[in-house]
TISE-991907 format. One line per 2 residues: number of its first residue (from 1); their letters; for each residue z, y, x of N, C-alpha, C. Coordinates in steps of 0.02 Angstrom, whole numbers, plus 50000, padded with zeros to 5 digits. Each point is the difference from the previous one (the first is absolute). Layout:
<rs>
NUM	A	Z Y X Z Y X Z Y X | ...
</rs>
This chain:
<rs>
1	MA	50002 49940 50041 49998 50060 49956 50002 50062 50049 | 49956 50049 49979 49994 50062 50039 50067 50038 49997
3	EI	50021 50028 50058 50059 50038 50000 49985 50076 49988 | 50032 50025 49952 49992 50071 49979 50052 50045 50031
5	KR	49984 50048 50035 50049 50052 50027 49981 50067 49978 | 50058 50033 49984 49989 50071 49977 50046 50045 50040
7	TF	49977 50058 50015 50044 50053 50030 50010 50050 49945 | 50056 50040 50009 50018 50052 49950 50000 50070 50032
9	SA	49950 50016 50042 49999 50060 50039 49996 50060 49951 | 49973 50000 49942 50001 50055 49950 50067 50019 49981
11	GS	50052 49952 49996 50067 50020 49989 50013 50022 49931 | 49959 49974 49950 50004 50021 49929 50002 49941 49957
13	ME	50031 50007 49944 50007 49945 49950 49947 50016 49945 | 49970 49945 49983 49948 50001 49948 50011 49953 49943
15	KD	50029 50026 49944 50013 49958 49943 49963 50012 49942 | 49945 50041 50003 49962 50018 49939 49939 49957 49993
17	ID	49984 49962 50047 49939 49957 49990 50022 49925 50006 | 49960 49958 49982 50014 49927 50007 50017 49982 50068
19	ER	50050 49954 50007 50023 49984 50069 49951 49970 50043 | 49944 49967 49970 49944 49974 50039 49954 50048 50027
21	LV	50010 50060 49975 49954 50058 50024 50033 50050 50042 | 50059 49985 50020 50038 50047 50043 49962 50009 50065
23	PN	49981 50060 50022 49960 50003 50061 50044 49989 50063 | 49965 49980 50054 50033 49992 50064 50034 50060 50024
25	GK	50062 49996 50024 50035 50060 50025 50053 50016 49950 | 49994 49979 49937 50055 50018 49952 50038 49936 49973
27	YR	50049 50008 49963 50040 49944 49981 50021 50003 49920 | 50017 49941 49977 50014 49998 49925 50073 50018 49993
29	EA	50040 49968 50040 50073 50016 49999 50033 49979 50069 | 50063 50021 50009 50028 49991 50069 50071 49999 49992
31	LN	50032 49972 50048 50076 49997 50006 50016 50035 50065 | 50052 50038 50000 50029 50036 50058 50047 49952 50038
33	IS	49976 49963 50045 50042 49947 50032 49987 50008 50079 | 50049 49967 50035 49992 49989 50071 50016 49929 50018
35	VA	49973 49975 50050 50014 49933 50026 50061 50002 50051 | 50052 49964 49982 50060 50002 50037 49989 49965 50068
37	TS	50031 50034 50050 50005 49972 50064 50075 49980 50011 | 50013 49937 50020 50065 49976 50005 50002 49937 50044
39	ED	50059 49987 50027 50011 49940 50035 50030 49943 49955 | 50010 50017 49938 50030 49952 49955 49944 49966 49957
41	SD	50016 49967 49951 49959 49957 49957 49953 50048 49956 | 50020 50063 49993 49962 50046 49959 49939 50035 50034
43	VG	49985 49976 50056 49943 50033 50041 49938 49992 49962 | 49958 50052 49995 49939 49995 49964 50004 50017 49926
45	AA	50063 50010 49974 50004 50007 49926 49981 50071 49984 | 49970 50006 49938 49983 50062 49978 50059 50033 49964
47	QN	50011 50065 50013 50056 50034 49967 49977 50069 49983 | 50034 50025 49943 49979 50063 49976 50014 50057 50049
49	IL	49964 50050 50000 50016 50063 50039 50026 50051 49951 | 50056 50029 50021 50031 50046 49957 49958 50065 49994
51	GN	50003 50029 49941 49962 50062 49991 50033 50061 50028 | 49973 50053 49987 50030 50066 50030 50039 50039 49945
53	IQ	50051 50038 50021 50039 50037 49958 50024 50064 50033 | 49998 50057 49966 50020 50061 50024 50077 50001 50012
55	VT	50018 50019 50061 50072 49997 50021 50022 50066 50028 | 49972 50054 49979 50013 50065 50028 50043 50044 49954
57	QA	50027 49977 49944 50035 50038 49957 50063 50028 50031 | 50036 49959 50031 50069 50025 50027 49992 50055 50050
59	IQ	49947 49992 50043 49994 50056 50053 49959 50060 49972 | 49975 49997 49940 49960 50057 49970 50054 50052 49971
61	SR	50055 49971 49975 50042 50043 49958 50069 50011 50022 | 50029 50058 49976 50075 50016 50018 50035 50011 49937
63	SY	49964 49988 49941 50035 50008 49937 49964 49955 49949 | 50044 49985 49946 49978 49952 49952 50021 50030 49930
65	IG	49955 50027 49964 50017 50033 49941 49970 49967 49939 | 50042 49981 49952 49978 49966 49941 49961 49935 50015
67	GV	50022 49962 50052 49968 49940 50013 49932 50010 50043 | 49985 50061 50020 49939 50014 50030 50009 50026 50071
69	PQ	49975 49969 50055 50009 50029 50064 49955 50063 50007 | 50027 50049 50036 49967 50067 50001 49952 50011 50057
71	NE	49995 49953 50047 49954 49998 50051 49995 50066 50043 | 50059 50024 50017 50001 50067 50041 49967 49991 50067
73	YD	49997 49943 50031 49981 49990 50069 49926 49974 49998 | 49969 50005 49945 49929 49976 49993 49953 50030 50053
75	GE	49972 49959 50041 49950 50025 50051 50038 50020 50063 | 50068 49995 50002 50039 50023 50062 50028 49942 50035
77	NY	49988 49940 49985 50025 49940 50034 49944 49969 50043 | 50023 49972 50059 49951 49975 50047 50029 49930 50019
79	HI	49957 49950 49989 50023 49930 50015 49990 49989 50075 | 50055 49973 50026 49997 49987 50077 49990 49927 50011
81	TQ	50040 49950 49973 49981 49936 50005 50044 49962 49946 | 49989 49933 50002 50039 49957 49952 50009 49931 50030
83	VV	50055 49967 49972 50011 49933 50023 50024 49957 49940 | 49986 49940 49994 50024 49961 49945 50051 49945 50028
85	DP	50054 49994 49965 50044 49946 50010 49985 49943 49960 | 49965 49944 50025 49981 49950 49950 50062 49954 49974
87	QN	50055 50005 50037 50055 49958 49972 50029 50029 49940 | 49996 50066 49987 50028 50030 49944 49944 50034 49955
89	DM	49938 49995 50021 49939 50032 49964 50016 50073 49989 | 50025 50031 50049 50010 50074 50004 49948 50035 50039
91	LY	49976 50059 49983 49953 50038 50035 50035 50064 50020 | 49994 50017 50070 50033 50059 50023 49947 50049 50023
93	RF	50004 50059 49979 49950 50055 50021 50034 50052 50039 | 49968 50021 50048 50022 50058 50044 49959 50062 49980
95	VH	50032 50053 49975 49966 50056 49968 50028 50064 50034 | 49951 50045 50015 50018 50065 50021 49983 50050 49944
97	TA	50042 50046 49986 49992 50048 49948 50008 50070 50028 | 49950 50039 49989 49997 50071 50026 49985 50038 49934
99	SP	50051 50032 49969 49991 50034 49936 50020 50074 50003 | 49953 50037 50017 50019 50075 49998 50004 50026 49925
101	TQ	49973 49965 49950 50007 50021 49931 50074 49987 49978 | 50033 49949 50024 50070 49986 49983 50047 50027 50055
103	GI	49976 50014 50059 50039 50018 50058 50042 49948 50032 | 49970 49938 50003 50033 49945 50029 49955 49962 50045
105	WM	50023 49981 50059 49965 49958 50049 50043 49945 50017 | 49968 49935 49988 50048 49944 50013 49956 49940 50021
107	DR	50034 49949 50027 49974 49932 50016 50038 49955 49957 | 49965 49948 49974 50033 49953 49956 49981 49929 50008
109	II	50041 49953 49992 49982 49928 49994 50019 49980 49929 | 49949 49971 49961 50007 49982 49930 49987 49927 49993
111	EF	50041 49970 49958 49994 49928 49987 49968 49994 49927 | 49951 49949 49998 49972 49986 49933 50007 49927 49991
113	NT	50026 49980 49939 50014 49932 49985 49934 49969 49967 | 49963 49962 50034 49938 49969 49974 50009 49950 49944
115	RA	50063 49976 49993 50013 49951 49947 50017 50031 49934 | 50008 50060 50001 50018 50038 49938 49943 49999 49949
117	KF	50012 49996 49930 49952 49998 49955 49960 50067 50001 | 49935 49991 49977 49957 50058 50003 50026 50061 49957
119	DE	50033 49984 49947 50026 50049 49953 50071 50021 50015 | 50028 49976 50054 50069 50020 50019 50000 50074 50018
121	PW	50046 50039 49980 50000 50073 50023 50003 50003 50075 | 49958 50047 50028 49987 50000 50069 50064 50016 50040
123	QN	50043 50041 49969 50061 50018 50041 50048 49936 50006 | 49987 49951 49960 50039 49937 50009 49970 49955 50049
125	KE	49939 50004 50019 49973 49953 50043 49978 50031 50069 | 50013 50067 50003 49992 50033 50067 50070 50029 50019
127	NA	50017 49989 50065 50062 50025 50024 49989 50040 50066 | 50041 50060 50007 49999 50027 50068 50040 49960 50049
129	VM	49968 49990 50057 50040 49965 50053 50026 50054 50046 | 49962 50048 50018 50022 50053 50042 49965 50062 49991
131	VD	50035 50057 49992 49972 50065 49981 50025 50051 50061 | 49956 50020 50041 50018 50048 50057 49965 50063 49988
133	IF	50037 50047 49974 49971 50070 49985 50018 50047 50062 | 49952 50026 50026 50008 50037 50062 49983 50076 49993
135	KV	49974 50022 49942 49985 50072 49995 50003 50014 49927 | 50034 50053 49978 50011 50023 49936 49992 50075 49993
137	ES	49955 50020 49957 49995 50073 49985 50030 50019 49933 | 50032 50054 50000 50027 50028 49938 50007 50077 50005
139	VL	50036 50027 49946 50012 50073 50000 50069 50014 49987 | 50036 50048 50034 50067 50016 49992 50008 50032 49928
141	SK	50056 49969 49963 50014 50036 49938 50067 50038 50001 | 50039 49988 50055 50064 50035 50005 50023 49991 50073
143	VS	50028 50056 50025 50032 49998 50070 50066 50034 49996 | 50053 49972 50028 50063 50033 50002 50036 49974 50064
145	AD	50053 50037 50018 50042 49982 50059 50073 50016 49988 | 50046 49975 50037 50072 50017 49991 50012 50073 50014
147	HA	49967 50023 50055 50007 50072 50018 49950 50012 50058 | 49987 50065 50012 49957 50017 50056 50026 49978 50066
149	GS	49956 49969 50040 50022 49972 50065 50027 49928 49997 | 50002 49976 49933 50021 49928 49992 49947 49952 50032
151	NK	50024 49943 50024 49955 49952 50030 49973 49950 49945 | 50007 50014 49937 49971 49958 49948 49968 50045 49946
153	SY	49948 49969 49973 49965 50035 49944 49989 49944 49946 | 49997 50022 49938 49988 49955 49942 49934 50017 49969
155	IE	49951 49954 49996 49935 50015 49971 49989 49951 49937 | 49956 50015 49957 49973 49963 49949 49925 50004 50003
157	VT	49969 49946 49973 49927 50001 50003 49970 49989 49926 | 49942 50014 49997 49966 49994 49930 49980 49929 49986
159	KN	49981 49962 50050 49971 49932 49986 50018 49952 50066 | 49991 49942 49990 50008 49947 50057 50067 49995 50029
161	LN	50050 50012 49956 50063 49991 50027 50020 49928 50022 | 49979 49952 49957 50015 49932 50012 49963 49970 50065
163	QL	49951 50037 50022 49963 49979 50062 50032 50028 50061 | 50057 50036 49995 50029 50024 50057 50058 49960 50028
165	RW	50017 50002 50057 50060 49957 50027 50038 50041 50053 | 50059 49976 50010 50043 50032 50052 49964 49994 50067
167	GM	50004 50050 50038 49977 49999 50074 49929 50029 50005 | 49961 50011 49944 49936 50025 50007 49998 50072 50032
169	RV	49949 50016 50036 49990 50065 50026 49971 50046 49947 | 50022 50066 49999 49980 50044 49951 49959 50054 50033
171	DI	49940 50020 49970 49960 50054 50026 50000 50055 49949 | 50035 50052 50010 50008 50057 49959 49990 50065 50042
173	DG	49946 50034 49986 49985 50062 50037 49995 49989 50075 | 49980 49939 50019 49994 49990 50071 50063 49992 50041
175	LL	50060 49996 49966 50061 50001 50035 50006 49923 50029 | 50035 49995 50059 50004 49938 50033 50066 49968 49993
177	DI	50001 49937 50010 50063 49958 50006 50039 50004 49933 | 49963 50000 49943 50039 49991 49937 49992 49933 49974
179	TI	50057 49971 49979 49997 49931 49978 50043 49995 49930 | 49986 49951 49967 50040 49990 49932 50062 49960 50023
181	DH	50057 50033 49981 50068 49968 50013 50022 49959 49944 | 49978 50018 49940 50019 49960 49940 49961 50017 49940
183	ID	49994 49951 49955 49960 50014 49939 50043 49969 49943 | 50013 50038 49946 50028 49982 49938 49944 49990 49949
185	YL	49984 49942 49992 49939 49983 49956 50011 50017 49925 | 50069 50002 49982 50011 50016 49931 49999 50077 49985
187	SG	50029 50039 50045 49999 50074 49985 49933 50028 50035 | 49971 49966 50046 49939 50027 50027 50012 50044 50064
189	VI	50066 50008 50022 50016 50047 50055 49989 49962 50064 | 49965 50032 50048 49983 49976 50066 50039 50045 50052
191	TI	50038 49965 50037 50036 50040 50054 49964 49996 50065 | 49983 50055 50029 49965 50003 50064 50050 50028 50053
193	NK	49984 49988 50063 50048 50015 50056 49992 50066 50027 | 49970 50051 49968 49993 50067 50021 50001 50047 49948
195	YI	50025 50061 50014 49998 50051 49953 49927 50034 50000 | 49969 50006 49942 49936 50031 49994 50001 50056 49947
197	TS	49955 50043 50008 49996 50055 49952 49934 49996 49960 | 49972 49940 49995 49937 49992 49958 50020 50008 49929
199	SA	49949 50008 49959 50010 50013 49928 49960 49949 49953 | 50017 49995 49937 49968 49954 49958 49926 50018 49998
201	GQ	49960 49946 49989 49927 50013 49999 49965 49982 50064 | 50037 49995 50057 49967 49986 50063 49988 49924 50004
203	SV	49946 49990 50038 49982 49930 50012 50044 49968 50054 | 50010 49934 49994 50042 49966 50051 49972 49930 50009
205	VF	49998 49980 50060 49978 49936 50021 50050 49959 50036 | 50015 49938 49975 50044 49955 50035 49966 49946 50039
207	YG	50021 49985 50059 49974 49951 50043 50048 49946 50016 | 49977 49932 49996 50051 49949 50021 49965 49954 50056
209	DR	50046 49964 50032 49972 49952 50048 49954 49948 49964 | 49949 49977 50036 49958 49951 49973 50018 49929 50029
211	NL	50008 49951 49956 50013 49934 50016 49944 49950 49996 | 49965 50003 49946 49940 49958 49993 49942 50022 50033
213	SF	49987 50067 50002 49954 50037 50040 49926 49968 49997 | 49973 50010 49940 49935 49969 49990 49939 50051 50019
215	GS	50020 50058 50033 49950 50045 50021 49992 50057 49949 | 49946 50038 50002 49996 50058 49961 49926 50010 49974
217	VD	49993 50041 49951 49936 50019 49967 49995 50073 49998 | 49938 50026 50022 49987 50073 49991 49982 50010 49924
219	VT	50045 50026 49962 49990 50008 49930 49948 50057 49984 | 49987 50042 50047 49949 50051 49988 49932 49974 50010
221	TG	49989 49957 50045 49931 49973 50012 49992 49928 49978 | 50052 49967 49986 49998 49930 49986 49992 49952 50054
223	DV	50005 50023 50059 49997 49958 50061 50055 49954 50003 | 49982 49936 49997 50048 49943 50007 50009 49969 50065
225	TG	49967 50029 50052 49998 49966 50067 50072 50003 50030 | 50046 50040 49978 50071 50001 50021 50036 49943 49981
227	LR	49980 49959 49949 50040 49947 49979 50001 49944 50050 | 50055 49968 50004 50011 49944 50051 49964 49936 49977
229	NI	49976 49965 50045 49971 49938 49986 50047 49941 50018 | 50029 49969 49946 50049 49948 50016 49965 49941 50022
231	TA	50006 49977 50059 49961 49945 50028 50026 49932 49988 | 50065 49993 49978 50026 49935 49986 50059 50011 49951
233	VN	49999 49957 49952 50059 50001 49951 50012 49928 49971 | 50064 49977 50003 50021 49933 49983 50065 50006 49957
235	II	50010 49945 49961 50063 49990 49967 50033 49938 50022 | 50061 50006 50027 50031 49939 50028 50076 50004 49971
237	DG	50022 49951 49968 50072 49995 49980 50022 50056 49962 | 49959 50027 49954 50018 50058 49956 49999 50065 50039
239	MI	49966 50007 50057 49994 50060 50035 49927 50015 50015 | 49982 50066 49995 49934 50022 50017 50000 50025 50069
241	FW	49959 49977 50041 49986 50021 50071 49930 50030 50003 | 50000 50059 50036 49930 50024 50011 50000 50045 50062
243	TD	49937 50014 50021 49991 50043 50058 49933 50043 49995 | 50001 50060 50018 49942 50040 49991 49969 50021 50066
245	NH	50018 49968 50056 49974 50018 50064 50014 50073 50024 | 50048 50033 49965 50019 50065 50014 50069 50013 50017
247	SE	50043 49966 49960 50073 50004 50014 50025 49932 50006 | 50071 49993 50009 50025 49933 50009 49992 49955 49938
249	PK	49996 49934 50004 49991 49957 49943 50063 50010 49955 | 49988 49993 49937 50052 50015 49950 50010 49937 49957
251	KI	50064 49998 49970 50013 49948 49950 50048 50028 49947 | 49994 49972 49938 50047 50018 49952 50024 49936 49958
253	NI	50058 49999 49979 50023 49946 49959 49984 50018 49925 | 49956 49959 49972 49977 50019 49934 50053 50004 49948
255	KR	50046 49954 49996 50052 50004 49947 50041 50058 50008 | 50029 50013 50060 50046 50058 50010 49959 50064 49989
257	SK	49940 50006 50019 49961 50059 49985 49988 50010 49926 | 49985 49950 49964 49995 50007 49926 50069 50024 49968
259	DG	50055 49974 50025 50062 50022 49973 50013 50071 50012 | 49979 50022 50058 50004 50071 50017 49957 50051 49961
261	CD	49947 49967 49966 49954 50039 49960 50015 49998 49924 | 50052 49963 49981 50014 49986 49929 50045 50052 49971
263	SV	49979 50047 49962 50044 50054 49974 50050 49978 49950 | 49990 49946 49968 50051 49969 49957 50062 49980 50043
265	KW	49987 49973 50057 50058 49985 50041 50029 50059 50036 | 49960 50054 50009 50028 50066 50023 50052 50023 49949
267	AA	49982 49997 49935 50047 50028 49947 50061 49959 49999 | 49995 49931 50009 50059 49960 49998 50045 50014 50056
269	LG	49977 50025 50061 50038 50013 50052 50021 50076 50005 | 49983 50035 49950 50015 50076 50001 49953 50040 50045
271	LN	49939 49968 50012 49950 50033 50043 49946 50021 49964 | 50005 50021 49932 49949 50014 49956 49955 50059 50022
273	RG	49937 49988 50006 49954 50060 50010 49942 49996 49953 | 50014 49985 49938 49948 50000 49945 50011 49937 49953
275	NQ	50019 49944 50025 50010 49939 49956 49942 49990 49965 | 49936 50003 50022 49942 49984 49967 49960 49950 50040
277	KI	49985 49944 49968 49963 49949 50042 49931 50029 50017 | 49975 50041 49965 49934 50025 50015 50001 50046 50064
279	DD	50057 50027 50008 50008 50047 50055 50017 49970 50067 | 50009 49934 50003 50016 49964 50059 49947 50004 50052
281	FN	49940 50019 49977 49938 49995 50045 49990 50066 50036 | 50037 50053 49981 49995 50063 50036 50066 50034 50016
283	QH	50055 49957 50008 50061 50027 50026 50017 49964 50065 | 50038 50028 50044 50019 49970 50064 50034 49933 49988
285	TF	49984 49952 50047 50040 49937 50001 50065 50011 50023 | 50053 49976 49968 50065 50004 50022 50016 49952 50049
287	LV	50041 50011 50048 50020 49956 50052 50046 49947 49973 | 49980 49937 50006 50041 49944 49972 50020 49962 50063
289	IN	50061 50008 50020 50023 49962 50065 50001 49928 49992 | 50036 49974 49955 49998 49931 49984 50030 49991 49931
291	EE	50001 49937 49974 50017 49991 49930 50078 50007 49991 | 50040 49999 50053 50072 50006 49995 50017 50075 49998
293	VP	49954 50044 50027 50016 50074 50001 49944 50033 49963 | 50005 50002 49933 49943 50023 49961 50000 50072 49984
295	FE	50013 50042 50059 50001 50072 49991 49968 50031 50064 | 49976 50061 49991 49967 50037 50051 50051 50022 50055
297	MV	49980 49993 50062 50039 50026 50057 49954 50042 50047 | 50018 50058 50012 49960 50040 50039 50043 50027 50059
299	YD	49971 49990 50057 50036 50017 50060 49965 50061 50039 | 50045 50044 50021 49975 50055 50043 50051 50012 50054
301	DS	49978 49976 50063 50049 50002 50052 50012 50074 50030 | 49960 50046 49970 50011 50066 50021 50070 50029 49973
303	IS	50023 49973 49946 50058 50021 49972 50053 49938 49998 | 49974 49940 50021 50040 49941 50004 50037 49987 49934
305	EI	49961 50002 49946 50028 49983 49932 49946 49954 49963 | 50029 49969 49957 49955 49953 49960 50006 50018 49925
307	YV	49943 50004 49965 50002 50003 49930 50003 49935 49965 | 50045 49991 49952 50003 49938 49963 49982 50016 49929
309	GN	49955 49967 49971 49976 50017 49932 49956 50058 49999 | 50000 50040 49950 49953 50055 49999 50029 50059 50037
311	PP	49979 50016 50062 50033 50045 50046 49998 50072 49966 | 50051 50040 50016 50064 49981 50035 50060 49990 49955
313	NN	49989 49968 49947 50057 49990 49952 50057 49962 50032 | 49984 49950 50045 50056 49966 50034 49981 50002 50075
315	WV	50046 50027 50037 49994 50007 50073 50042 49949 50040 | 49972 49972 50050 50037 49956 50043 49993 50029 50071
317	TG	50051 50019 50032 49992 50033 50065 49986 49945 50047 | 49954 50017 50051 49979 49953 50054 50046 50005 50061
319	GG	49973 49971 50051 50038 49998 50063 50045 49938 50008 | 50020 49970 49942 50042 49943 50000 49965 49946 49963
321	GV	50033 49977 49949 49969 49947 49959 49962 50027 49945 | 49970 49957 49964 49960 50019 49939 50040 49978 49942
323	TP	50032 50039 49962 50048 49983 49949 49979 50028 49931 | 49983 49953 49952 49977 50029 49934 50061 50026 49967
325	PP	49990 50042 49943 50051 50020 49957 50031 49942 49972 | 50065 50010 49974 50035 49943 49970 49965 49962 49943
327	TG	49962 50041 49965 49965 49973 49940 49935 49970 50014 | 49976 50005 50063 49932 49977 50017 50002 49926 50013
329	PP	49942 49971 50010 49998 49928 50020 50011 49989 50070 | 50018 49939 50021 50015 49994 50072 49944 50015 50045
331	SP	50017 50025 50061 49948 50019 50047 50014 49967 50065 | 49948 49983 50040 50007 49968 50066 50029 50050 50047
333	TT	50064 49984 50030 50032 50042 50045 50031 49963 50052 | 49990 50027 50065 50039 49971 50059 50020 50058 50045
335	GK	49999 50062 49972 50028 50052 50042 49942 50032 50039 | 49937 49978 49992 49947 50031 50041 49968 50060 49961
337	NL	49982 50047 50045 49962 50058 49970 49930 49979 49987 | 49965 50026 49953 49935 49980 49980 49951 50022 50055
339	ST	50016 50048 50039 49953 50020 50051 49986 49946 50054 | 50047 49947 50004 49988 49951 50045 49988 49930 49963
341	GL	49995 50007 49934 49985 49940 49962 50061 49971 49960 | 49984 49968 49946 50058 49967 49961 50021 49939 50031
343	SS	50043 49970 49964 50030 49936 50025 49943 49939 50002 | 50017 49953 50029 49952 49940 50003 49988 49974 49930
345	GS	49935 49990 49988 49977 49975 49933 49983 50057 49954 | 50014 50059 50019 49983 50056 49957 49932 50029 50024
347	PS	49955 50018 49955 49935 50027 50017 49998 50075 50033 | 50030 50002 50060 50000 50067 50030 49934 50033 50006
349	TN	49945 49953 50009 49932 50031 50006 49973 50038 49939 | 50044 49994 49942 49976 50035 49939 50017 50075 50005
351	FG	50036 50019 50051 50025 50069 49999 49955 50046 50046 | 49983 50056 49979 49957 50044 50039 50042 50031 50053
353	GA	49966 50040 50042 50032 50036 50056 50037 50062 49973 | 50019 50041 50047 50039 50059 49984 49957 50048 49955
355	GN	50030 50020 49944 49967 50042 49956 49950 49975 49953 | 49990 49929 50008 49949 49969 49954 50033 49981 49935
357	YG	49960 49977 49955 50020 49980 49931 50042 49939 50007 | 49991 49961 50051 50036 49935 50003 49958 49942 49983
359	GY	49933 50007 49993 49954 49944 49994 49991 49988 49925 | 49957 49951 49989 49984 49975 49929 50015 49929 49995
361	GG	50007 49980 49937 50023 49934 49982 49954 49945 50032 | 50035 49961 50042 49966 49937 50029 49963 50014 50063
363	L	49996 50060 50022 49961 50012 50066 50030 49964 50056
</rs>
């Protein structure tokens, strides 16, 4: 019997005419399959190829009104790389966001659950793993001070309060060496370390240290050549490892980092900065030291003091041991100052250097 071979170079389906008259290059019907490669007994088996689905909702929006995402970051996100964890069927995306319209510049790692149902609300199947906000623009709405010559001023801003953090550098009128000493997220009062005479209505820019550091985009020209090319990324034992051939290799603990991004847990710990799941994707990751010490600790060896909880509500003086307040959870202590590291078994590498925020969850 003669062997009949057909190719499907036309790449189109023809179902309008009799199947005996389908021209060469077209096909009557098709299945989206792949042939498995395996060292087990299923080698050569045909298996379905998963279809495509849009997974950009979380990184597009910073608010969720009436069940509808507002897409404030539309067109301002830049995909860096992605990696799949086949053991858990999770997709992790590295995203750089440069948003002059919102006044926020940040790098993010976002998790997408590929096992979730298609109609599952997107905020339930996507999670922020790490959010690293390094530049925030706003406008002063109020400026005050204790008295002329005081070494403190109190400012309030018109927007992006939740994107600010302790230790950020402040650019007002070109003045130098201004940093945020404390933020009260409930009242909106920001304490800075210098007396200023600026007035409401002036622009202000806040800068923070970068940890993920995915590069930069020229928002005026759209030039993306400044974005880093991540040359290798892997998931091993619940941790993401990557390198960009620019800075040192990095790793994060996925579970701890997700805990640090969960605003519901922030509220339970008295660290509320919004308590909206939708907002987890554009607020700073909180430092989660370990499961036994579920509160934020920020160290600044220039004053040798430690903030426990939402600084500076509870102060613990440094120089000796690290002692939490009586009502707080137990803390690892051996009498060491954090400038030289915590006790054995404690993740001292999670703390930043002098004047830094203290790191991010799971770094």
